[in-house]
N, C-alpha and C positions, 0 to 999 in steps of 0.2 A: 462331498459333502451331501449326505440325502437330502431330497426337494420336498419342502415343506405341503403338509397335505391345508393347510389354512391357509391363505394368501397375508401376506402380508398387510398390516393395512395400511393407506396412505397418508402423509404426515401430508397436512395441510399446509398450503403453502405463504402464507400471510403465519403460522408460527416458526418456519423457518427465516421469512423472508421480513417481515413485518416489523412492529415499533418492539423491541425487547420493552419487559419489563421495567428493568432498570440495567446501567449498562457505567461505565467509565466510572468507579466508584472511586474516590478522594478521598483524603482527610486535610484540615488546614494544617500549614506548618505550626502554629498554635496548639494544638491540639482538639481544639473548641466544638470544630465544626464540622460534621462528612457532606460530603455532595454529591450528586451523581446524575446524568442524563435521564430523563423520563417523558415520557412525553403530554404534553399541557394538551388539550382538544387535537389531540393526533398526530402533534406535531414536537420532536424532544425538545427539552429547554431543560437549563440548570434547575436543580433544584439541592435546599441543604435544609439538612436540620443539627439542632445539637446534638456532639456526642453520644449525652446521655439520654439522650431519647429519637429515637431512630426513625420511628413512626412518626413522629409530629413536621414530619420534612414538609415544604412548599416551594412552592416554582420562584425563583428568583428570576425566570429572564421568560419573554414572554412572545416569543416569534413565532410567526403566525403563518408564512410561505413554505419555510425552507429549515430542515433540522438542523441546531447546531451539531456539530460532531467534535467540536473542540476545545475546550475550556481551559483554566487551568487557577489556582491558588494566586495571589498578587504575594509577594514575600512578607507583607505583614501582617496577611492574613483579614487584610481589614475588607478588600474588593473579591468578588470574583469576576476571572477576564475568559475573553472568547473573542474564535475570532467567527466571521463568516463575508460568505459571499452573495451576492445576486443573478437565484437564478445557474449556476454553476459556469458564469465567467472567472471563478479563480481571482478577483484580485479581492481577496481578504481583507476586511478591516477590523480595526481591535476594540471592543466592546467592555465597559466593565460597569458592574455591579455592585455599590454602596453596600457591604451587609446591615448596615445598620438601619439606614433612612431606605434602601428600599429601591431607590435613584440607580435608571440603570441608563446609560448615556455612550456615543459613539468619540471614540479616544481619537480615532486618526479618519477627521472625518472632511473627504477627501472624494472628486471621481478617478474612476477609469487608476487608483493605486490598490499596491497592493503589498502590504505591511509584512515584513520580516523580524521574527526577534534575536534580538544579535546576544544578550545578554540580560542574566536577574544577578543579586548579590542577596549575600550571607546579610553583611551587615551594612545593607542603604538601601533597606529595606519597603521604602517607599519611591521606587522611582528601581526602573528598566530601558535599558538600550531599544531600540529599536530602527528597522529599515525605512525610507521609505523611499517609492520610486514616483512620484508624484509631477517633482522638475522632470525628470528625463526616464523614461520608462523603463530603459534598458538597464539600469545602475541604480542604486539604494543610498539617499544617503543616509549616514548614522543621528539619531536624533537621541537625547535622554529625555526622559516622560516622565509626569512628575503624578503618578498616578492618583494623587486624590488631588487640587487643583486640575487634574490636564494641560497644563503648560509643557508644550515640548519647544526643546533646546535645539539648536542645530552643532554638531558634536562634529564632522566629518564631512564636506561635500564629495561625493564620488562622483569621477568621471570614466574608471577606470578598472573598478575591481569588481569582481564575483563576490563578496565579501568580506567582512570583517570577525576577528575573535574578542570579545573583553577579558578583562579581567574583575574583581572581585569589587574594584575601584569604581567598576564601569568608565575603565580607561580602554582606549583602544590599542591592543597588544600589537594584532595583526592583520596583515591586507593580505587579500588571496588573489591575484589575478593570473588571466589564461596565456600561458606560452605559444610559441610559434612550431612548439614540440607534440602539441596538441596534450599536452600535461596543466602544471599551475603552478605557479610563484611564492612564497610565501614573503612578504617583507615585515620586519620589526617594525613598533609604531613604537617611540623613545617621547614622550610628553608631547605628542601629538603630531609628529612630523614622521610621517612615510619613508624609512630608508629608499633611498636611490637603488638599492642591489638587492635582492633578494637572501635570507638568507641559508635556504633551504629551495628544493624546484625539484618536479617531477616530470617525466612525461608520460606521453598518451598509455605505457604499461601500466604506469603505477596512479596513474588519474583517477581509478574510482577505488582505489586500495590504499590510500596514504592519505589521512587527517589530520590534525591537530585536535584533539581527544579533547582541552577540556587545564585550564590548571587549578592548581590547590588556591584555596583562601587566599595565605597571603603572598600567592606571586613563585615563590620559587619555586616549582616543579611544573613542569607542561611535558602532560603528558600527548602521545601520538601512537595513533593506530598506523603499521608503517607496512610495505609491504619492500622499500627498497631493496637490491641487494636480494633478497629471497622472494616466495613464491607467494604463500597465503601471509598475510595480513598477519604481522605480531602487535602486543603492545609494549611500551617503552616509553621511562621516565625521563626527560629531561631535567636537565640540571638547568635552572634559566639563566647562572650567574657564569659558570666555564664551558655548559654545552655536551658537558658527559651524558652518556644516555648510558638506561642499564634495561635487560632486556626484563619485564615482569611475566609476559605472557606467549606462548605462542602454543601451535597445531599443525599437524603436517598438513590435513584435510581441509582444515576451514577457517578463513580470518577469525582473527576477536572480532566478536559480532557485538556486547553489549559490554558494559561497565557498571558499580555501581559502587557510587564515591559519597565520602563518608557525608550528614549533611549540612556540619559544620565546617572542615576541615578541605573538604571537599576528595582527599586522599582516595585512591581506589582502595576496596574492600573487596570486591569480589571482580570474577567478570566472568563474560560466555562466548563458547562458541558452538556452532550448527552446521552440522556434515547434514548426517540422518536426522536426527531430533537433538534439541540442545541439551547443552550441559553449561552448569554452572561451578565455579571454583572459587574458592571465596583466599584471598589470602590475609585477614581481618582474621583472629581464632573465633571472636563472640559474633559475627556474623558467620561464620562458619558454622558455628552450632547450633545456632537459629534457625540456618535452609536446611541442616541435617535435620534437625525437633519437626519442622516441616512438613519436608520428606517424608517421617513416618507416620503424621498424621491424615495427609493425601494423596490420593492414589492418580494416578496420570500428570500432567504436565501443571507446573504452575510459577508463580511471578512474582515481583513487588511492585505494587506501580503504585504507592503513596507513600510516602513513610513523615514524620514529624520529626520538629527540626531537634531535637532532643532522643530520638530515635529510638523511642520505647514505645513506638506505634504503627505495625504496621499498614496498608491495604494491601491485602494477598489476595491472588486472581489465581482459582487454579481448575485448569482443562480436566475432566475425566476420561476426554475423550468418545465417549459415546452415551455420556447426560450431559444436558445444559451447563454451563461452567456457571461455577458460582465463585462468590465475592464474599469475603470475609475481613473482619477489623484482630487484629494477632497482638496483643501484649505480650509483649517478649518478658518484661519483668514476671510477671504471674503463669507465662506458657498458656495462655488461652487464647483461645480459638472461636470466636461470636461469627455468628454468618449475619453480614450482611445482606446480601442479597443471592437470590439466584434468577438469571438475566430471562431465561425465557423459561419458566414454571411449566408451559402448559407440552414442551419436549418431555417432561419427565414420565420416563415409563412407553415413550416413543420408538420405533426397532433401528435405533440407530445403531451403525456398523462400522465397525475398525476399520483403519487407516493399516496399510500396508507399506513397508519402507523397501525401496530394492534401490540397485545398483544395479542397472543396463548399460550393454556396450553401443557405445558407437561403432560404424564403420570400420573405422578409422582406430577403434580400440580406446576411445575415452571414454569415462564409468560418467552414467550422469546419473548423478543421483535421484531418487522419483518416488511415488506415490500413489500408490493404486487403492480402490476401496470397491469392491462386490459388492452387488444385489446378498440378501443373508440366505435366499433361497436360491441361490445359482447351483447350477449343475451342468458342469459342460461348457462351452463358449455362448457365452448372451452377445447380447449388444452392447457396444460400448461407445463410450462422449470421451474422446483426447479434450483433456482443457486446458490451454496453452495460457501462461502466466501473461502478464503487460509488462513493461520496459521499455525495452529487452534487459536492462540493468537493473534488473530484482530478481527474486526466487518463488517458488513454490516448497512449502513450511509443511511440519509434520502439526495434525493436532486434528481438530472437530474443524469442518470445511463446511458450511452451508447447504452450497454448490456440490458438493462429492453425496454429503445424506441425501439432496433432495434429486440427484440425478440418481445413484443408488436403489435407491428408494421409489424409483419409478423403472427398476428392470435392469439399469444399464451398470456398466465394469467402466470405471473411471477413472484414466490414470491422466495423472500428471506429470511434466518430467520439468527437470530442469538443462536444458539445454545449453550446451556452449554460448557463453555470452550470457548467463545468467550472478551474480554475485554470491561473496560469501566461501567462492570455492577456490578462492586465490586468483594471480591474476592472469597463472596461463592460461586459467579457464576462460576467463574475460577474453583476451588478448587472439584465444582459436577463434572468436565470432568475428575477427574484425571485418571487415569488407565479402563478411558471409552471407547476410539477411538474403532470405531467398535460396541458399545456395548449403551450407553447410551445417547451417542453424534448423533451416528445414530438413535435409537428412537426416540429423536429428530424432526429429519429430516422428520421420517417416521408420527409422531402426525401429522404432519402440512400439511403434504400428507393430511391425512385422513380428519383433519378440513377444505381444500379446495373441499373436493370430496363433506363432507355432509351441508357445504353449498351451494352446486350450483358451485361453482365455477369453478372446470377444471372435466374436463370430465374421469371418471375413465381408463379409457382401453387405453388414451393419456396425459402420464403423463413420462416427458423428465427428467432426472436428470444431473447436467453440472457443472462444478467447475474447477478450476485454482488449482494447486498445492494442498493443505489441500483437495478441494473442487474436486479434482481428485480422491484423494484416496476415500473420501464420495462417490463420481461417479462408481469406482471399486467393492466400499463395498456394495453401493446399489445393482447393480445388480446381486454380487455374496451371499451377506448374505440374502438380498431380495428380489431374483430374477424375482418374479413373478407381484412386484409392478410398475415397470416405464417401461416403453414403449420401452423405448433405453437411453442410458446415453453419454456422451462424458466429457473424461478424459482429462485435461493440466498438463501438469507438472506433474502427481498425481504421488506421492510411491505406488507400488503397496506388495512390504516387507518387514514389517517395521523393518527385521532386515540387511538388506543392506543397508536401510535407515541410521539405526543411523549408521552403520559402514564406512562409505563414507561422514557423515559431511563435511564441510570444516575445514579444519587445525582451522581459527580464531575461530570456535563456542566450540571448544573442555572443555573451560573455563564453560562451560553450561551444559554439558552432563550429569551431575547430575541431574539437574531438569530434562530434557528430563527423562530420567531410569525413573524419579521417576513419574514424571508423562505418562509414554507410558508405561513404562514395562522396564525392569533392564537384560541387555541380559545374564548377568553373572550372576545371579541363574534362578535354572531350572526354582523355578513357574516364573518370568518372561519371561524367552527364552520360556517358554509357552504359553504362551502369546500372544506373538509377533508372534508366530509362529500362534496361533488361529486368529488372527485379522486381519492377513495377508491374504490380498484378492488374493495373487497369490495362498497359498494353498488348495481356494477355487475353482479357475479356471474352472472346469470341471462344477461349478455350473448353468456358466451365458449360458442362451436360451434367450435373448435378444441382439439384434447387437447392436456394441459399435464404437463409433470414437475416435483414440487416438491424440493429439497432442505433439510432444515433441519438443525442442532443445538440440542437442546435445551436449551441452557445458555447462549445465546448471551443476550449482557447487554444488548446494542444493538439487534435485533428481537428480542424475546420468541417462543421457539414459540407463544404466540398468536399471529400477527399471520397464521405457514403453517393452525394449524388454525383458523381461522377461516373462510379461504377455502374449505381445502379442504370443513369442514364445509358453508357453502354451495352449494358446487358438486353434491356428495351428495345433501344436497334437491332440488334443482333436477333434479335427474339427469343431470347433467354428468359423462363421465369425467376423472378424474385418477389422475394417478401419484401418489405421496406417500413420501419417503424419509426417517428418521429419525435420526439419530445422535448416542444415549442420552452420549456423551460428546467430544460436541463443541461449539463457541460458532459466529462469528460468521465461519462457513468451516469449513472441515474441517483441519488440521493434521496429522490423523496419516495417512501412506501412504492405509497401507490401506484407510483410508476414502475418501481423496482418487480414489485406483483405483478404489474398488466404483463410488463414485458413478460418475463419468466412464465407467465401463465400464455403467453403466444410461443416461447419457445417448446413448452414442452407436448403442446398437439402439435405440435410444425413434428417437435424429434417422433413422437407418437404415429403422425403418418408417417414419416420416413425410414424410423428405424422399427416399428412396432411396441416399443414399450409401453408400457401405463400413464395415466396422464388425471389432473384433475380436470374437469372441463369450464370452458374460460369463463365461462359464464360473465357477469357484471365489471370483471375487471378495468378492461381496456377501457370501456363508457368509462369508467370509475379515475380514469387517469385523465392526462393531460394529450395522451399517443395521440399523434397522426398518425391512419393509417394509408401509407404513401400510396403502395405497390401492393398488390400480392395477394389479398385476403381469401382467392382460393386456393392459396398454398397451406394453406394451414386448419386441420383440423378442428372442424368444427370453431372457424372464426365469421365468414361472413354472416352463420346464421346469428354468434353474441354479437353482430357489433347488428344487425338487423334486427334482434328482440327488442 
């Protein structure tokens, strides 16, 4: 590609990472109301408007300190519900807003409690089933919540189970408990009594790829996403009376990932799988006709985010890939598509770059589905950022990615790799990562880097590694275990010590601890403890020879602040430069846009210092956030000056 004679304009950080104009569009089940998230005095809140007058929206919530990120309609369309934590502590409480009166209240008013939604009903529309761990932080008791009165009634005390599944009558039908094999046991529940023996079980290999996927409204069919006896997870329908299973869908390369069920009957109407890109297949002809019609109207990727109970109106999102995402109101009867909103209209006309799909090969022959975005003016090798996803039991996907666009706009190739252990590609792909933290999982990333260099995409001496959570661990592993490969690293809420990580998991994760031990290493055995020590970057911190930037939330319940404090302390003791930014009001990631923008301002100037790409000046972003610059302002271009101004 020839180099452009005119520099590509910088895309402003706040256009990519600031508050969207609107997001999370939904329609009420009765079809009378539109809802969405939008800023109120700079903080995302829930808004609502009549379907006939979408421009007359009003804010229904008054969050002022932390953005609301998850909300949903009550089944009876009388209230809007949302969950919210405090400062990123992930103790999510449930709140409700009566749409007639505007009255807002806390529906689970408890301290140090995390709510789970167990089930909602098509026929009992004023109540839902929730789980609360206010009695024992490890386990969620099941309660019936009256959404209008706020009354809570205990349904099932829980002293052993990781979760429950309910039917449309809001009766518990299945309890799930971990087993000694590292998998799960599924116990039927009849008339409130939990069976003594499980009806189904998984071992470690199937634990992340097999689970019930819901019941039909009449309770006659239970759907399963199931990998037992196969590699990729398929979709099955099981007769609740006879136990007979019928295969509905399967794919050789990818697990069945998404299901559309009829709003009233719960019967599966379409399913999806995502290998490199997402693909939907309808089992219902009418749904198929609607998806086909939408496919002809929209460019790029699209999906259905909300449906009315009569299934005549859908809220449809569209990702054009190189333009900002849009959301539409689709009238299925009239076959009309009305624009609801553009999430980030400031990106219209911005120089967004296409994402490429790749199949890379690991050194042992394993195929690694990956994604690459290159600068629009790239000619020959350029600096590169290896952007590593968290989890690690998660995955990267195809589509608009704000970090890919931001970094490509700054002059970097951006490579995201689904390394072994990533989900969605079958259980064998996940199991290939068992006990391979810092080893074969890391080798996959190094093999991807070598590919990018050999293909003339990346400059070998100007490659950064960056990521959050497990991606932060991968960054620390990269700078300690392969210290000469990367020019610098950016670690966001990444664990540095696997021993202390496992010792400080949230209490409600304790039912899963056996699986962590089987996949990471068991500290209760000499071999497991030795492995965890060996794979912990903290114990090799003296190997670091390249610049490191760390971002951490002080309230992170998953990766405690001590994980960052420990490695920063070790680097200081060894005289190794490090830059450390701590956010006192954040948790596992940075939800407040001002904090996110501030850290990204530091990041892009850090990368500019060590890779030579472009950057927007830091300006007053850090001062305008809650950031505590603990260490190392001198290692980031312009940071000392920005803090002093």
